[in-house]
Each structure stands twice: as structure tokens, then as C-alpha cells.
C-alpha positions in Angstrom: 21.7 -43.1 38.4 22.6 -46.7 37.6 21.6 -49.1 34.8 19.8 -52.0 36.3 17.9 -55.0 34.8 19.6 -55.0 31.4 17.4 -56.6 28.8 17.8 -60.3 28.1 17.0 -59.7 24.4 19.4 -60.7 21.8 22.4 -58.4 21.3 22.3 -56.9 17.9 25.6 -54.9 18.1 28.5 -54.8 20.5 31.4 -52.3 20.3 33.3 -49.7 22.2 32.3 -46.1 22.2 35.4 -44.0 23.0 36.3 -40.3 23.5 32.8 -38.9 23.3 32.7 -35.1 22.8 29.4 -33.8 24.1 28.3 -30.2 23.4 25.1 -29.4 25.2 22.6 -26.6 24.5 19.6 -25.4 26.4 16.7 -25.1 23.9 13.0 -24.2 23.8 11.0 -27.5 24.1 8.8 -26.3 21.2 11.8 -26.8 18.8 11.9 -30.5 19.7 8.2 -31.4 19.8 7.9 -32.0 16.0 10.6 -34.7 16.4 9.1 -36.3 19.5 8.2 -40.0 18.9 4.7 -41.1 19.8 4.1 -42.2 23.5 7.3 -40.5 24.7 7.8 -37.1 26.5 10.6 -34.6 26.7 13.0 -35.3 29.6 14.6 -32.3 31.4 17.2 -31.7 34.1 16.4 -29.0 36.6 13.8 -27.6 34.2 16.2 -27.4 31.3 15.5 -29.1 27.9 18.7 -30.1 26.2 20.0 -30.9 22.7 23.5 -32.3 22.4 26.0 -32.5 19.6 28.0 -35.7 20.2 31.1 -37.0 18.3 32.8 -40.3 19.1 34.5 -43.4 17.8 33.0 -46.8 17.3 35.8 -49.3 18.1 35.9 -53.1 17.7 32.4 -53.2 16.3 30.6 -56.5 15.8 27.1 -57.0 14.4 25.4 -60.2 15.7 28.9 -61.2 16.9 30.6 -60.7 13.5 33.2 -58.2 12.5 32.4 -56.7 9.1 35.5 -55.6 7.2 35.9 -51.8 6.9 33.0 -51.3 9.4 35.0 -52.1 12.6 36.4 -48.7 13.6 34.7 -45.5 12.5 33.5 -42.1 13.6 29.9 -41.1 14.4 28.6 -37.6 15.0 25.0 -37.1 16.1 22.6 -34.5 17.2 20.2 -35.8 19.9 17.7 -34.8 22.6 16.3 -36.5 25.7 13.0 -38.2 26.4 11.2 -40.5 28.9 8.8 -43.4 28.3 6.6 -44.6 31.1 4.8 -43.4 34.1 6.0 -40.9 36.8 6.7 -43.9 39.1 8.3 -46.2 36.5 10.0 -44.8 33.4 12.9 -45.3 31.1 15.2 -42.4 30.0 16.2 -42.4 26.4 17.5 -40.3 23.5 16.1 -39.4 20.1 18.4 -38.7 17.2 17.9 -35.8 14.9 20.6 -37.2 12.7 23.5 -39.6 13.0 26.5 -39.2 10.6 28.8 -42.1 9.7 31.3 -42.6 6.9 30.0 -45.9 5.4 26.8 -46.2 3.4 26.2 -49.8 4.7 26.0 -48.5 8.2 23.4 -46.0 7.2 21.3 -48.6 5.3 21.3 -51.1 8.2 20.5 -48.6 10.9 17.8 -46.9 9.0 16.1 -50.1 7.9 16.3 -52.0 11.1 16.0 -49.3 13.7 14.2 -46.5 11.7 17.1 -44.2 12.7 18.1 -41.0 10.8 21.6 -41.9 9.6 23.4 -40.1 6.8 26.6 -41.0 5.1 29.3 -38.2 5.0 33.1 -38.1 4.9 34.4 -38.1 8.5 37.7 -37.8 10.4 39.1 -37.6 13.9 42.2 -36.8 15.9 43.3 -37.8 19.4 46.5 -36.1 20.5 48.3 -36.1 23.9 50.7 -33.3 24.5 52.2 -32.6 27.9 49.3 -32.5 30.4 46.6 -32.0 27.7 44.5 -34.3 25.6 43.0 -32.9 22.4 40.1 -34.7 20.7 38.6 -33.5 17.5 35.9 -34.8 15.1 35.0 -33.6 11.6 32.3 -34.3 9.0 31.9 -32.9 5.6 28.8 -31.6 4.0 30.0 -29.0 1.5 32.7 -27.7 3.9 34.2 -29.5 6.9 32.3 -29.2 10.2 34.4 -29.7 13.3 34.1 -30.0 17.1 37.2 -30.0 19.3 38.0 -30.1 23.0 41.2 -29.7 25.0 41.1 -31.5 28.3 43.2 -32.8 31.2 44.7 -36.2 30.5 43.2 -37.8 33.6 39.6 -38.7 33.7 37.4 -38.3 36.8 34.2 -39.8 38.2 30.8 -38.3 37.3 29.0 -36.9 40.3 25.6 -38.4 41.4 22.6 -36.4 40.3 24.7 -34.1 38.2 24.1 -32.7 34.7 26.9 -34.9 33.5 25.0 -37.9 34.8 21.8 -36.8 33.1 23.5 -36.3 29.7 25.5 -39.6 29.8 23.0 -42.0 31.4 20.1 -42.3 29.0 20.1 -46.0 28.2 17.3 -46.3 25.6 16.8 -45.1 22.0 13.5 -44.1 20.6 12.5 -43.5 17.0 9.2 -42.8 15.3 8.1 -45.6 13.0 4.7 -44.0 12.1 2.1 -41.6 13.6 1.1 -44.3 16.1 4.2 -46.5 16.5 7.6 -45.9 18.1 10.6 -48.1 18.0 12.5 -48.7 21.3 15.9 -50.3 21.9 18.3 -50.6 24.8 22.0 -49.4 24.8 23.8 -51.0 27.8 27.0 -49.6 29.2 28.6 -49.0 32.7 29.0 -45.6 34.3 31.5 -43.4 32.4 34.2 -41.1 33.5 34.8 -37.6 32.0 37.9 -35.5 31.3 37.8 -31.9 32.7 37.5 -29.6 29.6 39.9 -26.7 29.4 38.7 -25.2 26.1 36.6 -26.1 23.1 35.8 -25.1 19.5 32.6 -25.7 17.6 32.5 -24.9 13.9 29.3 -26.3 12.5 26.9 -25.2 9.9 23.8 -26.4 11.8 21.3 -25.3 9.1 23.1 -27.2 6.3 23.7 -30.3 8.3 20.6 -30.6 10.5 18.0 -28.3 8.8 16.7 -24.8 9.4 15.0 -25.8 12.7 18.5 -26.0 14.2 20.1 -23.0 12.5 20.0 -21.0 15.7 22.5 -23.4 17.4 25.3 -21.8 15.2 25.1 -18.6 17.4 24.1 -20.3 20.6 26.6 -20.7 23.5 26.7 -24.3 24.9 25.7 -24.6 28.6 28.3 -27.3 29.0 30.9 -29.3 27.1 32.2 -32.8 28.2 34.7 -35.4 27.0 33.6 -38.8 28.2 36.0 -41.8 28.0 33.2 -44.2 27.1 33.3 -48.0 27.4 32.1 -51.2 25.9 28.5 -51.0 24.8 25.7 -53.4 23.8 22.8 -52.5 21.6 19.9 -54.9 22.2 17.2 -56.1 19.8 14.5 -53.6 19.3 10.8 -53.5 20.2 7.7 -51.6 19.0 5.6 -49.4 21.3 2.0 -49.1 20.0 0.1 -47.6 22.8 0.3 -45.9 26.2 3.3 -46.6 28.6 1.6 -49.4 30.6 0.8 -51.4 27.5 2.7 -54.5 26.4 5.6 -53.8 24.1 5.6 -56.1 21.1 9.0 -57.6 20.1 10.1 -56.9 16.5 
């Protein structure tokens, strides 16, 4: 899958996303339907519906071309699932965020106001350590106690195979959020194809009920179907739009 025809809309944010830990669970679609934005549908890979816990670093962040002091390099940890918008012949693949955690309240305020996202401010931390042939990447966020996700991988990244689960998880280039019962917000996230680091071991210590609500408490005891570490890249977040009707309808610019 490749990203073609990147939107010519104004770039709202440009940054790097680096060292993305992706912990992927197979879930019953019924769990996600209450969070599904209007006019979108759940996206699956080989019949499996996924929810992913993702931790990564924002690096060299600029908003409308401006670096904002203390908001340039920071952690984000999110819980997300995968959707499609469009017809069977012509559709966009995107993500919906259950919650996005960042360390600065201004980030939360801007994202929630402008993009109707579900950001929450919490203390966060990260560690990237190279030792011998291993790379260790860990992210933490605190709600009561510290929650952590950690992987140990090879130091050398490899290409993602075509038509693979890794491609499905990493190459959803649109974000969708529910604005109201009839309106959904859409925005594009543009980036090149990523590489991943082969994972040797991982640890997930997360109180899913406390952080994400009782609907996701079952993830605490669930075994991930896969865990990746993606290198990431430069990214662009484009100006958003509103979807007010069925897929073939015109999308109104915000």
C-alpha cells in the first residue's frame, strides 16, 4: 500500500514521529462500534478487527510552521482502532483514537478544540537505549501509578512486506473523529513508508480500565497478536474537513 495524492490543503502541523511501539490486539467489533464516527466503518485485516496501543516521540514539532517553546519534543501514547471511509471501489483508510496522552495541557487543548480529538494530559517519560546488538525502547505515562510499554529489538530496521499485517497497522493515513451524531471530522496524516525493527521481547504494564475506561479493561489480560517497533519518519498533518453525509457526498472544508 502506498500513499498517493497527498492533499494540497494547508499543513497544520509538521514534525517527526520516531520509535513507535505498536502493541496490537484482536478484539470483538462490538467493543468498538460505540466509538465509530458517523459515516465510517470498521476496517479489518484478514477478518481481524484490531485495537492498538501506540507509544512514540514527537520530535522537531512545528505548528503552522512555528516552533512553540516546550512543545517541540514530547511523548504521545494512544489507544486507537482502524476504519474506512468511502465506497468499496474508492475508500480511505484511517484511525480513530480512543484516547491520546501527552505531557502538556496546551497540546491537549489545541487538539481537542481544533480536531475534536480525545487528548488527556498526564506525566510521561521515555527511554531509548542501545546495548550490544539490542535496542530497548520504553514509554511511560502516569495515572495514579506509572503505566509502561517496552520492547527489546534488533538494532537494524527492515522493510515492511507488501500486503502484510505490519503494512495494515502502519499505513492508515487519515484520522476520523466524531463531532456530533451526524458530523465526522477528517484530516490527513502524510508520511512515507516506514521500516520496523524485529522485536525480541516486550512488556506491557497498563491499567487499561483506569486509563481508557471499563470497556477496555479486558485488554489487561489479553495477549497481543503482534508487537512492532517502527522507526517512523517526518510527518505532516493537514487541515481538517467535515463529513456530513454518505461517502460520495462533498466534504466541506473547516
